[in-house]
LOVEX-394225 format. One record per residue (C-alpha): chain; x, y, z; residue in one letter. Coordinates in steps of 0.1 Angstrom, whole numbers, plus 2048, in hexadecimal, padded with zeros to 3 digits. Example, Ala and Ser with C-alpha at 12.3 -4.5 7.8 and 13.67 -1.06 7.14 Angstrom:
<rs>
<r c="A" u="87B" v="7D3" w="84E" r="A"/>
<r c="A" u="889" v="7F5" w="847" r="S"/>
</rs>
This chain:
<rs>
<r c="A" u="C68" v="87E" w="823" r="A"/>
<r c="A" u="C7B" v="85F" w="82F" r="R"/>
<r c="A" u="C91" v="861" w="810" r="R"/>
<r c="A" u="C98" v="885" w="810" r="D"/>
<r c="A" u="C9A" v="88E" w="834" r="R"/>
<r c="A" u="C9F" v="86C" w="845" r="G"/>
<r c="A" u="C7D" v="86E" w="858" r="E"/>
<r c="A" u="C6F" v="84E" w="867" r="V"/>
<r c="A" u="C4A" v="84D" w="85D" r="L"/>
<r c="A" u="C3A" v="833" w="871" r="E"/>
<r c="A" u="C15" v="82A" w="86C" r="S"/>
<r c="A" u="BFD" v="830" w="887" r="E"/>
<r c="A" u="BF5" v="80A" w="887" r="F"/>
<r c="A" u="C14" v="7F8" w="877" r="L"/>
<r c="A" u="C30" v="7F0" w="88E" r="M"/>
<r c="A" u="C48" v="7F3" w="86F" r="Y"/>
<r c="A" u="C4A" v="80D" w="853" r="D"/>
<r c="A" u="C50" v="7F5" w="838" r="F"/>
<r c="A" u="C51" v="801" w="814" r="V"/>
<r c="A" u="C55" v="7E7" w="7F8" r="P"/>
<r c="A" u="C64" v="802" w="7E1" r="E"/>
<r c="A" u="C7F" v="808" w="7F9" r="E"/>
<r c="A" u="C84" v="7E8" w="80D" r="H"/>
<r c="A" u="C83" v="7CE" w="7F3" r="L"/>
<r c="A" u="C9F" v="7C2" w="7DA" r="L"/>
<r c="A" u="C8E" v="7BA" w="7BA" r="R"/>
<r c="A" u="C99" v="7A1" w="79E" r="K"/>
<r c="A" u="C9D" v="7B6" w="77F" r="R"/>
<r c="A" u="C9E" v="7AA" w="75B" r="K"/>
<r c="A" u="CC0" v="7A9" w="74B" r="P"/>
<r c="A" u="CB8" v="7C7" w="734" r="E"/>
<r c="A" u="CAF" v="7DC" w="755" r="D"/>
<r c="A" u="CD1" v="7D6" w="766" r="L"/>
<r c="A" u="CEE" v="7F0" w="769" r="W"/>
<r c="A" u="D0E" v="7EA" w="756" r="D"/>
<r c="A" u="D21" v="7FB" w="773" r="K"/>
<r c="A" u="D0C" v="7FB" w="794" r="P"/>
<r c="A" u="D15" v="81C" w="7A8" r="N"/>
<r c="A" u="CFF" v="81A" w="7C7" r="N"/>
<r c="A" u="CF6" v="800" w="7E0" r="P"/>
<r c="A" u="CD4" v="7F6" w="7D2" r="R"/>
<r c="A" u="CE1" v="7F3" w="7AE" r="Q"/>
<r c="A" u="CFE" v="7DC" w="7BA" r="V"/>
<r c="A" u="CE5" v="7C7" w="7D1" r="L"/>
<r c="A" u="CCC" v="7C3" w="7B7" r="E"/>
<r c="A" u="CE4" v="7BB" w="79B" r="S"/>
<r c="A" u="CF3" v="79E" w="7B0" r="L"/>
<r c="A" u="CD0" v="793" w="7BB" r="Y"/>
<r c="A" u="CC4" v="794" w="796" r="S"/>
<r c="A" u="CE0" v="784" w="786" r="R"/>
<r c="A" u="CE8" v="767" w="79E" r="N"/>
<r c="A" u="CC6" v="763" w="7B2" r="G"/>
<r c="A" u="CDB" v="765" w="7D2" r="R"/>
<r c="A" u="CF4" v="77D" w="7E0" r="L"/>
<r c="A" u="D19" v="772" w="7E1" r="P"/>
<r c="A" u="D22" v="752" w="7F4" r="A"/>
<r c="A" u="D3F" v="765" w="805" r="T"/>
<r c="A" u="D29" v="77E" w="818" r="W"/>
<r c="A" u="D21" v="779" w="83B" r="T"/>
<r c="A" u="D00" v="765" w="843" r="R"/>
<r c="A" u="CEB" v="75E" w="861" r="Y"/>
<r c="A" u="CCD" v="746" w="863" r="L"/>
<r c="A" u="CB1" v="750" w="87C" r="A"/>
<r c="A" u="C96" v="737" w="887" r="I"/>
<r c="A" u="C76" v="73C" w="899" r="D"/>
<r c="A" u="C6C" v="717" w="8A0" r="P"/>
<r c="A" u="C48" v="70D" w="8A6" r="S"/>
<r c="A" u="C34" v="6ED" w="8A7" r="H"/>
<r c="A" u="C1C" v="6FC" w="88D" r="Q"/>
<r c="A" u="C30" v="716" w="878" r="R"/>
<r c="A" u="C55" v="71A" w="87A" r="T"/>
<r c="A" u="C66" v="738" w="868" r="A"/>
<r c="A" u="C8B" v="738" w="85A" r="C"/>
<r c="A" u="C9B" v="757" w="84D" r="L"/>
<r c="A" u="CBD" v="758" w="83E" r="S"/>
<r c="A" u="CCE" v="77B" w="842" r="F"/>
<r c="A" u="CEB" v="787" w="82C" r="V"/>
<r c="A" u="D01" v="7A3" w="83C" r="V"/>
<r c="A" u="D13" v="7B5" w="820" r="T"/>
<r c="A" u="D36" v="7BF" w="821" r="P"/>
<r c="A" u="D40" v="7E2" w="824" r="M"/>
<r c="A" u="D45" v="7E7" w="7FF" r="E"/>
<r c="A" u="D43" v="7D3" w="7E0" r="H"/>
<r c="A" u="D4F" v="7DD" w="7BD" r="L"/>
<r c="A" u="D59" v="7FF" w="7CB" r="G"/>
<r c="A" u="D36" v="807" w="7DA" r="V"/>
<r c="A" u="D30" v="80B" w="7FE" r="Q"/>
<r c="A" u="D18" v="7F4" w="80C" r="L"/>
<r c="A" u="D1E" v="7FA" w="830" r="N"/>
<r c="A" u="D12" v="7D8" w="83F" r="H"/>
<r c="A" u="CEF" v="7D7" w="834" r="R"/>
<r c="A" u="CD8" v="7BB" w="83F" r="I"/>
<r c="A" u="CC6" v="7A7" w="824" r="I"/>
<r c="A" u="CAD" v="78D" w="82A" r="V"/>
<r c="A" u="CB6" v="777" w="80B" r="E"/>
<r c="A" u="C9C" v="75C" w="810" r="W"/>
<r c="A" u="C83" v="74C" w="829" r="E"/>
<r c="A" u="C76" v="729" w="82F" r="L"/>
<r c="A" u="C53" v="725" w="83F" r="I"/>
<r c="A" u="C4E" v="700" w="84C" r="A"/>
<r c="A" u="C2C" v="6F5" w="858" r="E"/>
<r c="A" u="C2A" v="6DA" w="872" r="R"/>
<r c="A" u="C4F" v="6D1" w="86A" r="T"/>
<r c="A" u="C66" v="6BD" w="882" r="L"/>
<r c="A" u="C8A" v="6C8" w="887" r="A"/>
<r c="A" u="C9A" v="6AE" w="873" r="D"/>
<r c="A" u="C82" v="6B3" w="856" r="V"/>
<r c="A" u="C88" v="6DA" w="857" r="L"/>
<r c="A" u="CAE" v="6D5" w="858" r="A"/>
<r c="A" u="CAB" v="6BE" w="837" r="K"/>
<r c="A" u="C96" v="6D9" w="827" r="Q"/>
<r c="A" u="CAF" v="6F5" w="830" r="L"/>
<r c="A" u="CCD" v="6E0" w="824" r="L"/>
<r c="A" u="CCB" v="6E8" w="7FE" r="P"/>
<r c="A" u="CC3" v="70C" w="805" r="L"/>
<r c="A" u="CE2" v="710" w="81B" r="M"/>
<r c="A" u="CFB" v="6FA" w="809" r="S"/>
<r c="A" u="D18" v="70D" w="7F9" r="G"/>
<r c="A" u="D11" v="72B" w="80F" r="Y"/>
<r c="A" u="D24" v="72C" w="82F" r="P"/>
<r c="A" u="D13" v="73A" w="84E" r="Y"/>
<r c="A" u="D21" v="74E" w="86A" r="E"/>
<r c="A" u="D08" v="744" w="884" r="A"/>
<r c="A" u="CE5" v="734" w="88B" r="F"/>
<r c="A" u="CCC" v="749" w="8A0" r="I"/>
<r c="A" u="CAC" v="73D" w="8B1" r="M"/>
<r c="A" u="C90" v="74C" w="8C5" r="D"/>
<r c="A" u="C9C" v="74D" w="8E8" r="Q"/>
<r c="A" u="C7C" v="747" w="8F8" r="Q"/>
<r c="A" u="C72" v="72A" w="8E3" r="K"/>
<r c="A" u="C94" v="71C" w="8E1" r="G"/>
<r c="A" u="C97" v="717" w="908" r="R"/>
<r c="A" u="C76" v="705" w="90B" r="Q"/>
<r c="A" u="C7A" v="6E1" w="913" r="T"/>
<r c="A" u="C66" v="6C6" w="8FE" r="N"/>
<r c="A" u="C4F" v="6B1" w="911" r="V"/>
<r c="A" u="C5B" v="68F" w="91B" r="G"/>
<r c="A" u="C7E" v="691" w="90F" r="E"/>
<r c="A" u="C91" v="6AD" w="922" r="G"/>
<r c="A" u="CA1" v="6BE" w="904" r="R"/>
<r c="A" u="C9C" v="6E3" w="8FD" r="T"/>
<r c="A" u="C92" v="6EF" w="8DA" r="T"/>
<r c="A" u="CB5" v="6FD" w="8D7" r="F"/>
<r c="A" u="CC3" v="6D8" w="8DC" r="Q"/>
<r c="A" u="CA9" v="6C9" w="8C5" r="V"/>
<r c="A" u="CAF" v="6DD" w="8A8" r="Y"/>
<r c="A" u="CD5" v="6DE" w="8AE" r="G"/>
<r c="A" u="CD8" v="6B7" w="8AD" r="E"/>
<r c="A" u="CC1" v="6B7" w="88D" r="A"/>
<r c="A" u="CD9" v="6D1" w="87A" r="F"/>
<r c="A" u="CF6" v="6BD" w="886" r="S"/>
<r c="A" u="CE7" v="69D" w="876" r="R"/>
<r c="A" u="CDF" v="6B1" w="856" r="A"/>
<r c="A" u="D04" v="6BF" w="856" r="G"/>
<r c="A" u="CF9" v="6E3" w="859" r="L"/>
<r c="A" u="D15" v="6F6" w="86A" r="I"/>
<r c="A" u="D1E" v="719" w="872" r="S"/>
<r c="A" u="D3E" v="72A" w="87A" r="R"/>
<r c="A" u="D36" v="737" w="89D" r="L"/>
<r c="A" u="D19" v="721" w="8A9" r="T"/>
<r c="A" u="D21" v="700" w="898" r="G"/>
<r c="A" u="CFF" v="6EE" w="895" r="S"/>
<r c="A" u="CF3" v="700" w="8B3" r="C"/>
<r c="A" u="CE1" v="721" w="8B7" r="F"/>
<r c="A" u="CE7" v="743" w="8C5" r="S"/>
<r c="A" u="CC9" v="750" w="8DB" r="A"/>
<r c="A" u="CB8" v="76D" w="8CA" r="G"/>
<r c="A" u="CAE" v="78E" w="8DC" r="C"/>
<r c="A" u="C92" v="787" w="8F3" r="N"/>
<r c="A" u="C86" v="7AC" w="8F8" r="V"/>
<r c="A" u="C6A" v="7B4" w="8DF" r="P"/>
<r c="A" u="C70" v="7DA" w="8E1" r="R"/>
<r c="A" u="C95" v="7D6" w="8DA" r="T"/>
<r c="A" u="C8E" v="7C0" w="8BD" r="R"/>
<r c="A" u="C74" v="7D8" w="8AE" r="E"/>
<r c="A" u="C89" v="7F7" w="8B5" r="R"/>
<r c="A" u="CA7" v="7E8" w="8A2" r="M"/>
<r c="A" u="C90" v="7DE" w="883" r="I"/>
<r c="A" u="C82" v="800" w="883" r="R"/>
<r c="A" u="CA4" v="810" w="883" r="E"/>
<r c="A" u="CB0" v="7F8" w="866" r="W"/>
<r c="A" u="C92" v="7FF" w="851" r="L"/>
<r c="A" u="C95" v="826" w="856" r="A"/>
<r c="A" u="CBB" v="826" w="850" r="E"/>
<r c="A" u="CBF" v="82D" w="82B" r="S"/>
<r c="A" u="CDA" v="837" w="813" r="H"/>
<r c="A" u="CD6" v="83C" w="7EE" r="V"/>
<r c="A" u="CB2" v="82D" w="7EF" r="N"/>
<r c="A" u="CC0" v="80D" w="7FE" r="A"/>
<r c="A" u="CB6" v="807" w="825" r="S"/>
<r c="A" u="CCB" v="7F5" w="83E" r="R"/>
<r c="A" u="CB2" v="7D8" w="83E" r="L"/>
<r c="A" u="CA6" v="7CB" w="81E" r="M"/>
<r c="A" u="C93" v="7AB" w="811" r="F"/>
<r c="A" u="C97" v="799" w="7F1" r="C"/>
<r c="A" u="C74" v="79C" w="7E0" r="E"/>
<r c="A" u="C70" v="77A" w="7D1" r="Q"/>
<r c="A" u="C7B" v="764" w="7ED" r="S"/>
<r c="A" u="C6B" v="775" w="80C" r="T"/>
<r c="A" u="C46" v="777" w="806" r="A"/>
<r c="A" u="C3D" v="76D" w="829" r="A"/>
<r c="A" u="C54" v="786" w="839" r="S"/>
<r c="A" u="C46" v="7A3" w="825" r="Q"/>
<r c="A" u="C25" v="799" w="82E" r="K"/>
<r c="A" u="C2D" v="798" w="852" r="E"/>
<r c="A" u="C3B" v="7BC" w="850" r="M"/>
<r c="A" u="C19" v="7C7" w="847" r="F"/>
<r c="A" u="C05" v="7B2" w="860" r="R"/>
<r c="A" u="C1B" v="7BB" w="87F" r="Y"/>
<r c="A" u="C05" v="7D6" w="88F" r="R"/>
<r c="A" u="C06" v="7EA" w="8AF" r="K"/>
<r c="A" u="BEF" v="7E0" w="8CC" r="K"/>
<r c="A" u="BCE" v="7F3" w="8CF" r="Q"/>
<r c="A" u="BBD" v="7F6" w="8F0" r="L"/>
<r c="A" u="B97" v="7F3" w="8F5" r="A"/>
<r c="A" u="B94" v="81A" w="8F5" r="D"/>
<r c="A" u="BA4" v="81C" w="8D3" r="G"/>
<r c="A" u="BC6" v="827" w="8E0" r="T"/>
<r c="A" u="BE3" v="81B" w="8CB" r="I"/>
<r c="A" u="C02" v="810" w="8E0" r="V"/>
<r c="A" u="C26" v="80B" w="8D5" r="D"/>
<r c="A" u="C28" v="7E6" w="8DB" r="E"/>
</rs>
């Protein structure tokens, strides 16, 4: 129904209607690739399968949700409007993730460096609520702590330098956009996709993120 009629089929419990067959880019064996890709999925999976990464010339963003316990970093690629004559229409691809347990900002920056080297970034984005918090005893915000660590590691983006842009702080707005991007599909390739072999934790979260259930059993859309 989603593919044929464009319907959004949301689970009663899950916040997102995530379908691996539709929302993952898979690495295929050489013999399973297309000689002349002619639709968005074929183009993206061919590039991903042959190179292990999407082209370095495509626009990238790094998003970080920092925590003392578990920091999540996602690298997003925004495709060009077209590639090799195929319309891609600025799709958003989560190319890889880095999940760091109990890791200081300087150590995290060093872990990110080999993953980001050679791939220019447009901007760095950080969770706004956490980013504005002040570290006890030193007066610096989390934005500043990570910005200085990125600067020391030589991690620089075009728009924000080594600093961070504040991410949207309205959960319902974020959830609505993700739903729209997952539902928007063309030739079996949705607006938002994940590279299968390098985003295991993100895929798991898509299934774990559930709607709130009240004591009387009512399921609310939050």
